[in-house]
C-alpha positions in Angstrom: 37.0 -11.4 14.3 35.0 -13.3 13.0 35.0 -13.6 9.5 32.7 -11.6 7.0 29.5 -14.1 5.0 29.0 -13.3 1.3 25.2 -14.1 1.0 22.6 -13.9 -2.0 19.4 -11.6 -2.4 16.3 -13.8 -1.9 14.9 -15.1 -4.5 11.9 -12.6 -6.2 9.5 -15.6 -5.6 9.2 -19.5 -4.5 12.6 -19.7 -1.4 14.3 -22.1 -1.9 15.3 -24.2 1.5 16.8 -27.2 2.4 16.5 -29.2 5.6 19.1 -31.5 7.0 18.4 -35.7 8.0 20.8 -37.7 8.9 20.3 -41.3 11.2 19.5 -40.8 14.8 18.1 -38.0 14.3 15.3 -36.3 16.4 12.4 -36.5 14.1 10.2 -33.2 14.9 13.4 -31.4 14.8 12.7 -31.7 11.1 9.1 -32.5 10.8 8.5 -29.5 13.3 9.9 -27.0 11.0 9.1 -29.0 8.0 5.0 -28.6 9.4 5.4 -24.7 9.5 6.9 -24.2 5.8 4.8 -26.3 4.3 1.4 -24.0 5.4 2.3 -21.0 5.0 2.5 -22.3 1.8 -1.2 -23.6 1.7 -2.3 -19.7 2.6 -0.8 -18.5 -0.3 -3.4 -16.2 -2.6 -4.5 -19.0 -5.5 -2.9 -19.2 -8.6 0.7 -18.0 -6.4 4.0 -19.2 -6.3 4.2 -21.7 -3.0 5.9 -19.0 -0.6 8.9 -22.5 -0.2 10.5 -25.4 -1.7 11.3 -26.9 1.5 13.8 -30.1 0.8 14.9 -32.7 2.3 18.2 -34.1 1.9 20.4 -36.6 3.8 25.1 -37.4 3.2 23.6 -40.3 0.8 20.0 -40.3 0.5 17.1 -42.6 0.9 15.5 -42.9 3.4 17.4 -42.4 7.3 15.5 -43.1 10.6 14.7 -41.5 12.9 15.1 -41.7 17.2 11.0 -41.9 17.1 12.1 -45.0 15.0 10.1 -43.5 11.8 11.9 -43.3 9.2 11.8 -40.5 6.9 12.9 -40.5 3.1 15.5 -38.3 1.4 17.0 -37.3 -1.4 21.3 -37.1 -1.5 22.9 -33.9 -0.4 24.9 -34.8 -4.2 22.3 -34.0 -6.1 21.4 -31.4 -5.1 23.6 -29.6 -7.3 25.6 -26.7 -7.1 21.2 -25.3 -6.6 21.0 -22.2 -4.9 19.5 -21.7 -1.5 18.2 -19.6 0.3 18.1 -21.5 4.1 19.7 -24.1 5.7 18.5 -26.0 8.6 20.4 -27.9 10.7 18.2 -30.0 12.6 19.3 -31.9 16.2 18.8 -34.6 17.5 21.4 -38.2 18.6 21.1 -41.6 19.4 23.5 -42.0 23.2 25.1 -39.0 25.2 26.8 -38.2 23.1 26.6 -35.9 19.8 28.3 -37.9 17.1 28.9 -35.4 14.1 28.6 -36.2 10.2 31.1 -36.2 8.6 29.6 -35.5 5.4 27.1 -33.2 6.3 29.5 -31.3 7.8 32.0 -31.2 4.7 28.1 -29.5 2.8 27.9 -27.3 4.8 31.7 -26.2 5.5 31.3 -26.1 1.4 27.8 -24.2 1.0 27.3 -21.7 4.1 28.4 -18.7 2.6 25.8 -19.0 -0.6 22.7 -19.2 1.8 20.7 -16.0 2.9 20.4 -17.6 6.5 22.2 -20.8 8.2 19.7 -22.5 10.8 20.2 -24.7 13.2 17.0 -26.6 16.1 18.6 -28.2 19.1 21.1 -30.1 18.7 22.4 -29.3 15.0 24.4 -26.9 16.9 27.2 -29.6 17.1 26.7 -29.4 13.4 27.0 -25.8 12.5 30.1 -25.4 14.6 31.8 -28.7 13.5 31.6 -27.1 10.5 33.2 -24.0 11.5 29.7 -21.9 11.3 29.8 -21.1 14.2 33.4 -19.4 15.6 32.7 -16.0 17.7 28.7 -16.2 17.4 26.4 -15.7 19.6 23.8 -19.2 19.6 21.7 -21.4 21.5 20.7 -25.1 21.7 18.4 -27.1 24.2 19.1 -26.2 27.5 20.5 -30.2 28.1 23.5 -29.9 26.0 24.8 -26.5 27.1 28.2 -28.1 29.0 28.9 -30.4 25.8 28.5 -27.6 23.4 30.9 -25.1 25.6 33.6 -28.0 26.1 33.2 -29.2 23.1 33.4 -25.8 21.1 35.1 -22.6 23.9 34.9 -20.3 21.8 31.5 -20.0 21.4 28.8 -17.8 23.0 26.2 -20.2 23.9 22.7 -18.0 25.6 21.2 -20.7 28.3 17.6 -19.1 27.7 16.5 -18.3 24.4 13.9 -19.5 22.9 16.1 -19.5 19.1 18.7 -16.5 17.7 19.5 -15.3 14.9 23.0 -13.3 14.8 23.4 -12.0 11.3 22.4 -14.9 9.2 22.7 -17.9 11.7 19.4 -18.8 13.5 20.5 -21.2 16.5 16.9 -22.6 18.6 16.9 -24.5 21.2 15.3 -27.2 22.0 12.4 -29.1 20.3 9.7 -27.6 19.9 11.9 -24.7 19.4 11.8 -25.2 15.1 9.0 -24.2 15.7 9.0 -21.1 16.7 12.3 -20.6 14.2 9.9 -21.6 11.4 7.5 -18.5 12.1 10.3 -16.2 12.8 11.8 -17.3 9.6 7.9 -16.7 8.1 7.7 -13.7 9.1 11.3 -12.3 8.7 10.0 -13.3 5.2 6.2 -12.3 4.0 5.5 -10.7 7.4 4.0 -11.2 11.0 -0.4 -11.8 9.7 1.1 -14.5 7.8 3.2 -16.3 10.9 0.7 -15.8 12.5 -1.4 -17.4 10.6 0.5 -20.1 9.8 0.1 -19.9 13.6 -2.7 -20.5 13.9 -3.2 -23.3 11.6 -1.3 -25.2 13.2 -2.2 -23.9 16.7 0.3 -23.5 18.7 1.7 -19.6 19.6 2.9 -17.4 18.6 6.4 -16.7 19.8 7.9 -12.9 20.5 11.0 -12.7 17.9 14.0 -12.5 19.8 15.7 -13.4 23.7 11.9 -15.1 25.4 12.8 -18.4 27.7 12.7 -21.3 26.1 10.9 -21.6 29.0 7.7 -20.2 30.9 8.6 -19.7 34.3 6.3 -22.7 35.3 8.0 -25.4 33.2 11.3 -23.7 34.3 10.4 -25.1 37.7 9.7 -28.8 35.3 12.5 -28.6 34.4 15.2 -27.8 36.4 13.9 -28.2 40.1 15.7 -26.2 42.3 12.9 -27.3 45.3 10.9 -25.1 44.4 8.4 -26.8 41.8 4.9 -27.4 44.5 5.4 -23.2 45.2 6.1 -22.3 41.7 3.1 -24.1 40.7 1.0 -22.2 43.7 2.4 -18.7 43.1 1.1 -19.4 38.5 -2.6 -20.4 39.8 -2.2 -17.9 42.3 -1.5 -13.8 40.4 -4.0 -12.1 42.2 -3.0 -12.9 45.6 -0.8 -11.2 48.1 2.1 -12.8 46.7 5.2 -11.1 49.1 8.4 -13.2 50.1 6.4 -13.7 53.1 3.3 -15.0 52.0 5.3 -17.2 49.9 8.3 -18.2 52.3 4.7 -19.2 55.1 4.1 -21.4 51.1 7.2 -23.3 51.9 7.4 -23.1 55.3 10.8 -21.7 55.7 11.1 -18.8 57.7 11.1 -15.1 55.5 14.8 -14.1 55.4 16.5 -18.1 54.6 13.3 -18.4 52.7 14.6 -15.0 50.0 18.5 -16.4 50.5 17.5 -20.4 49.5 15.3 -18.7 47.2 18.1 -16.7 45.2 21.3 -18.6 45.5 19.5 -21.7 44.1 17.4 -20.0 41.5 19.1 -17.6 40.0 17.0 -14.6 41.0 14.1 -12.6 43.4 11.3 -13.9 44.3 9.5 -11.0 43.4 11.6 -11.1 40.0 10.3 -14.9 39.8 6.4 -13.2 40.4 6.3 -10.7 37.8 7.5 -13.2 34.9 5.1 -15.1 35.8 2.3 -12.5 35.5 3.7 -10.8 32.3 3.2 -14.7 31.5 0.1 -14.5 31.8 -0.8 -10.9 30.4 1.3 -12.7 27.5 -1.6 -14.7 27.0 -4.9 -13.3 27.5 -3.1 -10.3 25.2 -2.4 -12.6 22.7 -5.7 -15.5 22.8 -8.3 -13.0 24.3 -10.3 -9.9 23.7 -10.3 -8.4 27.3 -9.6 -4.9 28.6 -6.6 -4.4 28.9 -7.7 -3.4 33.0 -9.1 -6.7 32.7 -6.1 -8.4 31.4 -4.4 -5.8 34.2 -6.8 -7.7 37.1 -6.4 -10.8 36.0 -1.9 -11.0 36.1 -1.8 -9.6 39.1 -1.3 -6.3 38.6 -4.1 -4.2 39.7 -3.6 -1.4 37.1 -3.5 -0.9 33.1 -0.2 1.0 34.5 1.3 -1.1 36.9 0.9 -3.4 33.3 2.4 -0.7 30.7 4.8 -0.2 33.6 5.7 -4.1 33.3 5.6 -4.6 29.6 8.1 -1.8 28.6 9.9 -2.8 31.7 10.6 -6.6 30.5 10.1 -6.6 27.2 10.5 -2.8 25.2 7.2 -2.1 24.3 3.6 -2.1 26.0 0.5 -4.5 26.1 -2.0 -2.9 23.4 1.3 -2.9 20.4 2.0 -6.7 21.8 -1.6 -7.3 21.4 -1.8 -6.6 18.0 1.6 -8.4 17.2 0.4 -11.0 18.1 -3.2 -12.1 18.6 -4.7 -14.7 17.2 -7.9 -13.0 16.9 -7.1 -10.5 15.0 
């Protein structure tokens, strides 16, 4: 049974966000969310209070050294006293193959977690939250390469192996490195609405990711990161979405008999070839809806669906929405 948390309401104006830091952390785990929040501040009305106050804190304060070799100047967690914290973010990163939890930061999280409105982690920052007792029985995300280690160390966690970020109540956890930006954009959207988040994403020249459950990999990136022997095939599919992508055609491209290909592919990749094709086509359609003003018919044709009805069915099946709503929510041109 998950302990009920006492959550303070959001302050009416400026929201205070504390990002933790330590020697050996990933620079982008900290800098990505920090930049997103700072960019959201720049887009506020003239003369209005800043949307976010950001503080970077470490156990002892002073400079901490990131894995990139760049030091980051911090304040000591003790200097924060009892000041209210709206959102507490634990970035990830470590030196070596094991994540060593810093006891002082673990204790700080355990002390403050029940009073913050949101508790977040980026990448292996999930190890820090788990060590502080904040993830027991919760659904969480972390970097794909650290899933087994996190599960081994904390077997009670419900670890999602795929999502960019996950929200479980007031707990937000995200996958590897750059997904911290996606997490921060989602926080901004929750606080100030999709338009502010989209504007921040446009200023940063990054995609505004879909909320909740989107894979931490595009399909081609999955093929690169989890090589099951079909890297070349996936790359070929990605640039031939309007071609015949039947099992027989894909088998020929892979140099295998159709029946052997279908069986081998499903066993190694964990889904059917048709499912991969559908996901790649959906990804291409989303990209066109977000980045262009092409009519839906053209989007459907370019993604390999052929007509608008097939495109709409795919969106309803995979994303439980429709293409027009997706464009309205995520277009960078609106």
